[in-house]
SEVEXZA-355599 format. One record per residue (C-alpha): residue in one letter; residue number from 1; x, y, z. Coordinates in nm, 4 decimals. Example, Ala and Ser with C-alpha at 12.3 -4.5 7.8 and 13.67 -1.06 7.14 Angstrom:
SITE  aa    i         x         y         z
SITE   A    1    1.2300   -0.4500    0.7800
SITE   S    2    1.3670   -0.1060    0.7140
% end
This chain:
SITE  aa    i         x         y         z
SITE   M    1    0.0000    0.0000    0.0000
SITE   R    2    0.1464    0.3390   -0.0976
SITE   V    3    0.1768    0.5981    0.1764
SITE   P    4   -0.0977    0.8556    0.1232
SITE   A    5   -0.0164    1.2248    0.1479
SITE   L    6   -0.3194    1.2830    0.3684
SITE   P    7   -0.2806    1.2519    0.7461
SITE   L    8   -0.5529    1.1457    0.9871
SITE   I    9   -0.7209    1.4598    1.1218
SITE   N   10   -0.8396    1.4052    1.4758
SITE   T   11   -1.1151    1.5861    1.6676
SITE   P   12   -1.2611    1.4914    2.0076
SITE   D   13   -1.5541    1.2913    1.8651
SITE   I   14   -1.4809    1.2398    1.4957
SITE   E   15   -1.1801    1.1387    1.2849
SITE   L   16   -1.1279    1.2624    0.9288
SITE   W   17   -0.9851    0.9644    0.7400
SITE   P   18   -0.8234    0.9545    0.3961
SITE   A   19   -1.1004    0.7809    0.2032
SITE   R   20   -0.8670    0.5438    0.0194
SITE   L   21   -0.7816    0.3694    0.3461
SITE   L   22   -1.1385    0.2748    0.4301
SITE   S   23   -1.3693    0.0031    0.3023
SITE   A   24   -1.7463    0.0191    0.3400
SITE   R   25   -1.9962   -0.2529    0.4229
SITE   S   26   -2.2806   -0.1154    0.2104
SITE   N   27   -2.2715   -0.0601   -0.1652
SITE   R   28   -2.3963    0.2958   -0.1256
SITE   D   29   -2.1203    0.3885    0.1190
SITE   A   30   -1.8637    0.2159   -0.1032
SITE   R   31   -1.9693    0.4281   -0.4006
SITE   M   32   -1.9499    0.7475   -0.1989
SITE   I   33   -1.6133    0.6625   -0.0466
SITE   A   34   -1.4704    0.5731   -0.3872
SITE   G   35   -1.5220    0.9320   -0.5006
SITE   A   36   -1.4238    1.1016   -0.1755
SITE   S   37   -1.1027    1.2538   -0.0441
SITE   R   38   -1.1979    1.2155    0.3220
SITE   V   39   -1.4531    1.0322    0.5304
SITE   L   40   -1.5785    1.1522    0.8676
SITE   R   41   -1.5790    0.8552    1.1059
SITE   R   42   -1.7263    0.8614    1.4573
SITE   K   43   -1.4739    0.7462    1.7146
SITE   R   44   -1.7003    0.5817    1.9694
SITE   D   45   -1.8455    0.3235    1.7306
SITE   G   46   -1.6600    0.3562    1.3987
SITE   R   47   -1.9704    0.4675    1.2056
SITE   F   48   -1.9140    0.6506    0.8767
SITE   L   49   -2.0892    0.9874    0.9015
SITE   A   50   -2.0149    1.1758    0.5804
SITE   A   51   -1.7922    1.1718    0.2730
SITE   H   52   -1.6134    1.4795    0.1406
SITE   T   53   -1.6317    1.4705   -0.2388
SITE   V   54   -1.5602    1.7159   -0.5208
SITE   S   55   -1.9313    1.8029   -0.5079
SITE   G   56   -1.9230    1.8758   -0.1369
SITE   L   57   -2.0143    1.6898    0.1791
SITE   V   58   -2.2444    1.3875    0.1384
SITE   D   59   -2.4151    1.2478    0.4485
SITE   L   60   -2.3718    0.8747    0.5039
SITE   L   61   -2.5597    0.8712    0.8356
SITE   P   62   -2.8761    1.0853    0.8364
SITE   G   63   -2.8889    1.3400    1.1160
SITE   W   64   -2.5272    1.2941    1.2232
SITE   Q   65   -2.4710    1.6703    1.2466
SITE   R   66   -2.7179    1.6900    1.5358
SITE   D   67   -2.4886    1.4657    1.7390
SITE   G   68   -2.1927    1.5834    1.9424
SITE   G   69   -1.8723    1.6861    1.7737
SITE   A   70   -2.0054    1.7856    1.4319
SITE   D   71   -1.9003    2.1520    1.4578
SITE   A   72   -1.5405    2.0668    1.5501
SITE   A   73   -1.5138    1.8080    1.2717
SITE   L   74   -1.6540    2.0429    1.0065
SITE   A   75   -1.4207    2.3217    1.1191
SITE   A   76   -1.1245    2.0839    1.0929
SITE   L   77   -1.2399    1.9777    0.7458
SITE   R   78   -1.2604    2.3399    0.6295
SITE   E   79   -0.9168    2.4175    0.7708
SITE   T   80   -0.7671    2.1106    0.6069
SITE   S   81   -0.9307    2.1868    0.2718
SITE   D   82   -0.8011    2.5450    0.2796
SITE   R   83   -0.4417    2.4334    0.3388
SITE   R   84   -0.2435    2.3045    0.0428
SITE   G   85    0.0593    2.0777    0.0479
SITE   H   86    0.2423    1.9336    0.3459
SITE   D   87    0.1666    2.0858    0.6850
SITE   S   88    0.4934    2.0945    0.8802
SITE   R   89    0.3462    2.2529    1.1925
SITE   P   90    0.3570    2.0442    1.5120
SITE   P   91    0.0089    1.9006    1.5706
SITE   K   92   -0.2083    2.0490    1.8398
SITE   L   93   -0.3205    1.8322    2.1291
SITE   L   94   -0.6870    1.7666    2.1980
SITE   S   95   -0.8490    1.8590    2.5249
SITE   L   96   -0.8445    1.6220    2.8221
SITE   D   97   -1.1634    1.7638    2.9715
SITE   R   98   -1.3743    1.4505    2.9092
SITE   I   99   -1.1431    1.2064    3.0844
SITE   A  100   -1.3208    1.2522    3.4183
SITE   A  101   -1.6492    1.1401    3.2591
SITE   H  102   -1.4801    0.8336    3.1048
SITE   L  103   -1.3326    0.7381    3.4412
SITE   E  104   -1.6679    0.7891    3.6153
SITE   R  105   -1.8312    0.5427    3.3735
SITE   L  106   -1.5831    0.2845    3.5003
SITE   G  107   -1.6209    0.3747    3.8670
SITE   L  108   -1.2802    0.5441    3.8772
SITE   D  109   -1.1584    0.8931    3.9638
SITE   D  110   -0.8284    1.0824    3.9771
SITE   R  111   -0.7042    0.8508    4.2526
SITE   Y  112   -0.6284    0.6074    3.9693
SITE   A  113   -0.3485    0.8401    3.8554
SITE   L  114   -0.2122    0.8698    4.2087
SITE   R  115   -0.2160    0.4932    4.2555
SITE   T  116   -0.0487    0.4063    3.9257
SITE   G  117    0.1761    0.7054    3.8668
SITE   L  118    0.0602    0.7100    3.5032
SITE   P  119    0.0353    1.0569    3.3450
SITE   L  120   -0.2601    1.1836    3.1479
SITE   V  121   -0.1964    1.1517    2.7729
SITE   A  122   -0.3580    1.3843    2.5188
SITE   E  123   -0.4430    1.2825    2.1625
SITE   P  124   -0.2717    1.4669    1.8752
SITE   A  125   -0.4935    1.6578    1.6334
SITE   R  126   -0.3041    1.5057    1.3392
SITE   L  127   -0.1432    1.1644    1.2870
SITE   A  128    0.0754    1.0239    1.0113
SITE   F  129    0.0226    0.7053    0.8143
SITE   A  130    0.2910    0.4541    0.9168
SITE   G  131    0.1969    0.1605    0.6946
SITE   V  132   -0.0327   -0.1214    0.7959
SITE   D  133   -0.0435   -0.3528    1.0943
SITE   R  134   -0.0580   -0.7315    1.1049
SITE   Y  135   -0.4281   -0.7222    1.0214
SITE   R  136   -0.3814   -0.4908    0.7189
SITE   R  137   -0.5386   -0.2004    0.9057
SITE   A  138   -0.3991    0.1502    0.8658
SITE   L  139   -0.1372    0.2224    1.1323
SITE   W  140   -0.1441    0.5800    1.2635
SITE   L  141    0.1400    0.7342    1.4624
SITE   D  142    0.2875    1.0678    1.5535
SITE   A  143    0.4885    1.1843    1.2501
SITE   Q  144    0.8299    1.1383    1.4143
SITE   A  145    0.7308    0.8004    1.5569
SITE   A  146    0.6026    0.6936    1.2146
SITE   R  147    0.9360    0.7721    1.0489
SITE   A  148    1.1280    0.6052    1.3295
SITE   W  149    0.9096    0.2920    1.3107
SITE   Q  150    0.9526    0.2586    0.9359
SITE   R  151    1.3307    0.2977    0.9657
SITE   M  152    1.3469    0.0462    1.2502
SITE   Q  153    1.1286   -0.2040    1.0658
SITE   A  154    1.3519   -0.1724    0.7573
SITE   A  155    1.6693   -0.2131    0.9649
SITE   A  156    1.5317   -0.5288    1.1263
SITE   R  157    1.4303   -0.6653    0.7860
SITE   H  158    1.7875   -0.6044    0.6631
SITE   D  159    1.9034   -0.8245    0.9527
SITE   G  160    1.6536   -1.0970    0.8615
SITE   V  161    1.4050   -1.0096    1.1376
SITE   V  162    1.0386   -0.9245    1.0743
SITE   L  163    0.8735   -0.6759    1.3096
SITE   E  164    0.4944   -0.6546    1.2855
SITE   A  165    0.2868   -0.3719    1.4252
SITE   I  166   -0.0075   -0.5004    1.6272
SITE   S  167   -0.1523   -0.1593    1.7147
SITE   G  168   -0.0483    0.2044    1.7303
SITE   Y  169   -0.2584    0.5112    1.8065
SITE   R  170   -0.5782    0.4600    2.0058
SITE   S  171   -0.8285    0.7275    2.1001
SITE   H  172   -0.9642    0.7801    2.4507
SITE   D  173   -1.3023    0.6568    2.3256
SITE   Y  174   -1.1474    0.3407    2.1806
SITE   Q  175   -0.9653    0.2697    2.5082
SITE   L  176   -1.2910    0.3111    2.6995
SITE   G  177   -1.4522    0.0634    2.4600
SITE   I  178   -1.1763   -0.1935    2.5223
SITE   V  179   -1.2360   -0.1785    2.8964
SITE   E  180   -1.6147   -0.1894    2.8668
SITE   R  181   -1.6080   -0.4866    2.6280
SITE   K  182   -1.3874   -0.6807    2.8683
SITE   L  183   -1.6177   -0.5940    3.1582
SITE   A  184   -1.9092   -0.7255    2.9510
SITE   R  185   -1.7215   -1.0547    2.9096
SITE   G  186   -1.7026   -1.0904    3.2869
SITE   L  187   -1.3484   -0.9727    3.3626
SITE   T  188   -1.2969   -0.7656    3.6770
SITE   L  189   -1.1894   -0.4046    3.6447
SITE   D  190   -0.8688   -0.4703    3.8418
SITE   A  191   -0.7725   -0.7523    3.6059
SITE   I  192   -0.8400   -0.5340    3.3025
SITE   L  193   -0.6410   -0.2375    3.4360
SITE   A  194   -0.3391   -0.4614    3.4897
SITE   V  195   -0.3264   -0.5051    3.1108
SITE   N  196   -0.4992   -0.1956    2.9701
SITE   A  197   -0.4490    0.1495    3.1172
SITE   A  198   -0.7629    0.3467    3.1906
SITE   P  199   -0.8831    0.5798    2.9117
SITE   G  200   -0.6682    0.8917    2.9141
SITE   Y  201   -0.3647    0.7140    3.0582
SITE   S  202   -0.2487    0.4884    2.7756
SITE   E  203    0.0697    0.5738    2.5864
SITE   H  204   -0.1174    0.4671    2.2724
SITE   H  205   -0.3181    0.7919    2.2902
SITE   S  206   -0.0014    0.9882    2.2079
SITE   G  207    0.0589    0.8137    1.8770
SITE   R  208    0.4116    0.7292    1.9939
SITE   A  209    0.3464    0.3797    2.1315
SITE   L  210    0.3434    0.0534    1.9381
SITE   D  211    0.2531   -0.3018    2.0242
SITE   I  212    0.4999   -0.5105    1.8244
SITE   G  213    0.4732   -0.8745    1.7252
SITE   A  214    0.6442   -1.1372    1.5145
SITE   P  215    0.5013   -1.3696    1.2469
SITE   G  216    0.3439   -1.6791    1.3956
SITE   E  217    0.3398   -1.5368    1.7481
SITE   P  218    0.0127   -1.4559    1.9267
SITE   P  219   -0.0311   -1.0825    1.9821
SITE   A  220    0.0470   -0.9213    2.3171
SITE   E  221    0.1728   -1.2355    2.4911
SITE   E  222    0.4759   -1.2747    2.7162
SITE   S  223    0.6047   -1.5443    2.4802
SITE   F  224    0.7150   -1.2597    2.2508
SITE   E  225    1.0259   -1.2219    2.4690
SITE   R  226    1.1547   -1.5557    2.3365
SITE   T  227    1.1479   -1.4461    1.9713
SITE   P  228    1.4360   -1.3207    1.7542
SITE   A  229    1.2276   -1.0038    1.7072
SITE   F  230    1.2411   -0.9238    2.0783
SITE   A  231    1.6126   -1.0006    2.0952
SITE   W  232    1.6679   -0.7630    1.8022
SITE   L  233    1.4642   -0.4903    1.9729
SITE   Q  234    1.6659   -0.5238    2.2911
SITE   R  235    1.9851   -0.4633    2.0950
SITE   H  236    1.8701   -0.1991    1.8470
SITE   A  237    1.5419   -0.0277    1.9478
SITE   A  238    1.7122    0.2434    2.1536
SITE   A  239    1.9095    0.3565    1.8489
SITE   H  240    1.5760    0.4308    1.6807
SITE   G  241    1.4333    0.6126    1.9818
SITE   F  242    1.2138    0.3276    2.1150
SITE   A  243    1.2097    0.1871    2.4683
SITE   M  244    1.0046   -0.0859    2.6346
SITE   S  245    0.7587    0.0885    2.8658
SITE   Y  246    0.6519   -0.1857    3.1058
SITE   P  247    0.9341   -0.4149    3.2176
SITE   R  248    0.8876   -0.6674    3.4945
SITE   D  249    0.7986   -0.5194    3.8326
SITE   N  250    0.7278   -0.1755    3.6872
SITE   P  251    0.5827    0.0772    3.9360
SITE   H  252    0.2552    0.1316    3.7475
SITE   G  253    0.0843   -0.1993    3.8234
SITE   I  254    0.0901   -0.2931    3.4531
SITE   V  255    0.1834   -0.6514    3.3702
SITE   Y  256    0.5159   -0.7192    3.1980
SITE   E  257    0.4676   -0.6185    2.8335
SITE   P  258    0.7677   -0.7106    2.6165
SITE   W  259    0.5597   -0.6171    2.3109
SITE   H  260    0.4886   -0.2528    2.4091
SITE   W  261    0.7461    0.0036    2.2922
SITE   C  262    0.7256    0.3823    2.2948
SITE   H  263    0.9132    0.6371    2.0885
SITE   S  264    1.0799    0.9367    2.2513
SITE   P  265    1.1365    1.2097    1.9917
SITE   A  266    1.4299    1.3572    2.1848
SITE   E  267    1.6261    1.0363    2.1295
SITE   S  268    1.6048    1.0278    1.7502
SITE   D  269    1.5166    1.2349    1.4426
% end
């Protein structure tokens, strides 16, 4: 898949996707997306809301503009359409003012941060395409992290090692959904929070964190530490600005995650 020039434009409720990276379930949506430059996609459930075409904005979900977040998404679309060429400005960060409501839905409050020592993490307003993950989904990262990941992946490939991305950027809404789906399956909140940080506190929100896997290995399992991919990362990841975030006995109460690596822009680029 060729790297598209268009970034992912991020607003609190709605993402503006490059249309070429999306596939639709209905024939009507597929036709609209085929002729669009961007598609407005609701974060909380992944619904396609509207397609931006040469003829203007075409609604894919009737009445979507009456829902929350429409004004911010349309303003971002206008700003993006008015700007030509590559935007080299550092991306803005989205507000953190809804994190308290997300935590309340889970029966948590700001004592979670005190207990874990995890900082609040804002979402960037723009993310770069970094290729695709193991499941052929678009992988979105902070622009510096995207370049660093692609260089590191190529360096590993040169050494005969395949690094697969399992996941990159996640929104606060998506993180909330992960926790709620696991609760619905009967897991306890404490067990979930040992593996998934609460919404607002995951490094994935920053677009700098990656879950990394290797062919034939199950995703996000401790067995990854026995692979040549992990051995390669231990030797070379730091040179590309990546570090493993959650070693054994880390102070945050997160289980050992040999697959989770985060990019620090000060260390590379």
